[in-house]
C-alpha positions as CSV (number, residue, x, y, z in Angstrom):
1,M,288.4,251.7,62.5
2,R,287.8,252.3,66.2
3,I,284.9,249.9,66.2
4,M,287.0,247.3,64.4
5,R,289.7,247.6,67.2
6,K,287.0,247.0,69.8
7,V,285.7,244.0,68.0
8,L,289.2,242.6,67.6
9,A,289.9,243.2,71.3
10,F,286.8,241.4,72.4
11,G,287.4,238.6,69.9
12,F,290.9,238.2,71.2
13,G,289.6,238.0,74.8
14,I,287.1,235.3,73.9
15,L,289.7,233.3,72.0
16,T,292.0,233.3,75.0
17,T,289.1,232.2,77.2
18,I,288.3,229.3,74.9
19,C,292.0,228.3,74.8
20,F,292.2,228.4,78.5
21,A,289.2,226.1,79.0
22,A,290.3,223.7,76.3
23,T,294.0,223.3,77.5
24,S,292.9,223.1,81.2
25,L,290.5,220.3,80.4
26,Y,293.1,218.5,78.2
27,C,295.7,218.7,81.0
28,V,293.4,217.1,83.5
29,L,292.6,214.2,81.1
30,F,296.3,214.0,80.3
31,L,297.1,213.4,84.0
32,A,294.2,211.1,84.4
33,D,295.5,209.0,81.5
34,V,292.0,208.8,79.9
35,L,290.2,209.9,76.7
36,V,293.0,211.7,75.0
37,P,295.6,210.1,72.6
38,R,298.7,211.3,74.4
39,T,298.9,211.2,78.2
40,I,301.5,211.4,81.0
41,D,302.0,207.6,80.6
42,R,301.3,207.1,76.9
43,G,303.4,208.5,74.0
44,P,306.6,207.9,72.1
45,S,309.1,205.6,73.7
46,V,312.7,207.0,74.0
47,S,315.6,206.5,76.3
48,W,315.1,207.7,79.9
49,P,317.9,210.3,79.8
50,V,316.2,211.9,76.7
51,A,312.8,211.7,78.3
52,V,313.9,213.2,81.6
53,A,315.8,216.1,79.8
54,V,312.8,216.9,77.5
55,D,310.2,216.6,80.3
56,L,312.1,218.8,82.7
57,A,312.7,221.4,79.9
58,L,308.9,221.5,79.2
59,V,308.1,222.0,82.8
60,G,310.8,224.6,83.0
61,L,309.4,226.5,80.0
62,F,306.0,226.5,81.5
63,A,307.3,227.7,84.9
64,A,309.4,230.4,83.2
65,Q,306.5,231.8,81.2
66,H,304.3,231.9,84.3
67,S,306.9,233.4,86.6
68,V,308.4,236.0,84.2
69,M,305.2,237.3,82.7
70,A,303.5,237.5,86.0
71,R,306.1,239.8,87.6
72,A,305.3,243.5,87.9
73,A,308.6,244.6,86.3
74,F,307.9,242.6,83.2
75,K,304.4,243.9,83.0
76,R,305.6,247.5,83.2
77,W,307.9,246.8,80.2
78,W,305.5,244.7,78.3
79,T,302.7,247.3,78.5
80,R,304.9,249.7,76.7
81,V,304.9,247.2,73.8
82,I,301.3,246.1,73.8
83,P,298.1,247.9,74.9
84,P,297.6,247.5,78.7
85,A,294.0,246.3,78.1
86,I,295.1,243.1,76.5
87,E,298.1,242.4,78.7
88,R,296.3,239.8,80.8
89,S,294.8,238.1,77.8
90,V,298.2,237.8,76.2
91,Y,299.5,236.3,79.4
92,V,296.7,233.7,79.4
93,L,297.2,232.8,75.8
94,A,301.0,232.4,76.4
95,A,300.2,230.2,79.3
96,C,297.9,228.1,77.2
97,L,300.6,227.7,74.5
98,A,303.2,226.7,77.1
99,L,300.8,224.1,78.6
100,A,299.9,222.8,75.1
101,L,303.6,222.2,74.4
102,L,304.0,220.4,77.8
103,V,301.2,217.9,77.2
104,G,301.8,217.6,73.5
105,L,305.6,216.9,73.7
106,W,305.7,215.0,77.0
107,L,307.7,211.8,76.8
108,P,306.5,209.1,79.2
109,L,308.5,207.1,81.6
110,P,306.1,204.2,82.1
111,D,307.9,202.1,84.7
112,L,305.7,201.7,87.8
113,I,306.7,203.0,91.2
114,W,303.4,201.8,92.8
115,S,300.2,200.3,91.5
116,V,297.3,199.9,93.9
117,T,295.4,196.7,93.2
118,N,292.8,196.9,95.9
119,P,289.6,198.1,94.3
120,A,288.6,200.3,97.2
121,G,292.1,201.9,97.2
122,R,291.9,202.6,93.5
123,I,288.5,204.2,93.8
124,L,289.7,206.3,96.8
125,L,292.8,207.6,94.9
126,S,290.9,208.2,91.7
127,G,288.2,210.0,93.7
128,L,290.9,212.2,95.4
129,F,292.3,213.0,91.9
130,W,288.9,214.3,90.7
131,F,288.2,216.0,94.0
132,G,291.5,218.0,93.7
133,W,290.6,219.3,90.2
134,L,287.0,220.0,91.4
135,M,288.6,222.1,94.2
136,V,290.6,224.0,91.6
137,L,287.5,224.7,89.5
138,I,285.5,225.9,92.6
139,A,288.3,228.1,93.8
140,G,288.7,229.6,90.3
141,L,285.0,230.3,90.1
142,L,285.2,232.1,93.5
143,T,287.6,234.6,91.9
144,N,286.8,237.3,89.4
145,Q,287.0,235.1,86.3
146,A,286.6,238.1,83.9
147,E,289.5,239.8,85.5
148,M,291.6,236.6,85.7
149,L,291.1,235.9,82.0
150,G,291.6,239.5,80.9
151,L,288.0,240.1,79.7
152,Q,287.2,242.7,82.3
153,Q,290.3,244.7,81.3
154,I,289.3,244.6,77.7
155,S,285.7,245.6,78.5
156,D,286.9,248.6,80.6
157,A,289.1,249.8,77.8
158,V,286.5,249.4,75.1
159,H,283.9,251.3,77.2
160,G,286.4,254.1,78.1
161,R,286.5,253.2,81.8
162,V,289.6,253.3,83.9
163,L,291.0,249.8,84.3
164,S,289.4,248.2,87.3
165,P,291.7,247.6,90.3
166,P,292.4,244.0,91.2
167,T,290.3,242.4,93.9
168,L,291.2,239.8,96.5
169,N,288.6,237.2,97.6
170,T,288.9,236.0,101.2
171,S,285.7,234.1,101.4
172,G,284.7,230.5,100.8
173,L,287.7,228.2,100.3
174,Y,289.9,231.3,100.7
175,R,289.0,231.4,104.3
176,L,290.8,228.0,104.7
177,V,293.9,228.6,102.7
178,R,295.2,231.6,100.7
179,H,295.9,229.5,97.6
180,P,293.2,226.8,97.3
181,I,293.9,226.5,93.6
182,Y,297.4,225.3,94.4
183,V,296.2,222.9,97.1
184,G,293.7,221.3,94.7
185,S,296.5,221.1,92.1
186,F,298.8,219.3,94.5
187,I,296.1,216.7,95.1
188,G,295.6,216.3,91.4
189,F,299.3,215.9,90.8
190,W,299.8,213.2,93.4
191,A,296.6,211.2,93.7
192,T,296.8,208.3,91.3
193,P,296.5,204.5,91.8
194,D,299.3,204.0,89.3
195,M,302.3,206.1,89.9
196,T,304.9,205.8,87.1
197,V,308.4,207.3,87.0
198,G,307.2,209.9,84.5
199,H,304.2,210.8,86.6
200,L,306.4,211.1,89.7
201,L,308.8,213.4,87.7
202,F,305.9,215.6,86.8
203,A,304.5,215.7,90.3
204,V,307.8,216.6,91.9
205,A,308.7,219.2,89.3
206,A,305.2,220.8,89.3
207,T,305.0,220.8,93.1
208,V,308.5,222.5,93.5
209,Y,307.6,225.1,90.9
210,T,304.1,225.8,92.4
211,V,305.5,226.3,95.9
212,A,308.2,228.6,94.5
213,G,305.7,230.5,92.4
214,A,303.3,230.9,95.3
215,R,306.1,232.6,97.3
216,L,306.8,235.0,94.4
217,E,303.0,235.6,94.0
218,E,302.8,236.4,97.7
219,R,305.3,239.3,97.3
220,D,303.3,240.7,94.5
221,L,300.1,240.5,96.5
222,V,301.6,242.3,99.4
223,R,302.8,245.1,97.0
224,T,299.3,245.2,95.5
225,F,297.1,245.0,98.6
226,G,299.5,246.2,101.3
227,D,298.4,245.9,104.9
228,G,295.1,244.3,103.9
229,Y,297.0,241.3,102.5
230,R,299.4,241.2,105.5
231,R,296.4,240.8,107.7
232,Y,295.1,238.0,105.5
233,Q,298.5,236.3,105.7
234,R,298.4,236.6,109.5
235,D,294.9,235.1,109.7
236,V,295.0,232.4,107.0
237,R,297.6,229.8,106.1
238,M,299.2,229.8,102.6
239,L,298.7,226.1,101.8
240,L,297.9,224.0,104.9
241,P,294.4,224.6,106.3
242,I,295.6,224.9,109.9
243,P,293.2,227.2,111.7
244,R,294.1,230.7,112.5
245,R,291.8,233.6,113.1
246,A,289.4,233.6,110.1
247,A,289.9,236.4,107.6
248,R,286.7,238.5,107.1
249,G,285.2,240.4,104.3
250,R,286.8,241.3,101.0
251,V,290.0,243.1,100.7
252,R,290.3,245.5,97.8
């Protein structure tokens, strides 16, 4: 029975990892308006008040899931309900479901706000779009992916180890800004040669939520890493790569 629980825990962690990869890729293609059947600009046609209400509700649901489940107070309560080892994996799976609902139920508002017709301009904006998501990928790979996806926590529990403490990377892109994943996301939200009303609605709502979420995350990071993170805040900007004294080493 014990072996079965270990197998189920590992299987659950792998499932959430696959879901994360699949929904993340689909979301990028959704914003790029390519390859997938339903995108930010292609889908059912409804009246604009209905589309705005539904789309904002979907973004709000995604934001609420991220913000509530990421808070320390919720985690303390939640880990009395579920095993602490799978808490992070459950969070990742819930995030995947919220994102799947957003891209699956999004109602387009296809009226154009701008459309760049110059070929060089279109290539530049499209290149910026993919650069932004490449930055997200690289920044994600610079973190402890196993920890971020919950696999490390499951592995520690299965092998009878004390759960590993969280780590904070301050090297690579993290020497330029404290949240390069968010900076890359902003570029991906806004860089498009064809900006529709629906795309603008998404970009504004997602940007507002991300900035607000980053501030909440900063509080949690200070609680977790203490003076080490305060020094990092002093040395490196949160979102704009304006030089300060470079952060050094790895804070644990």
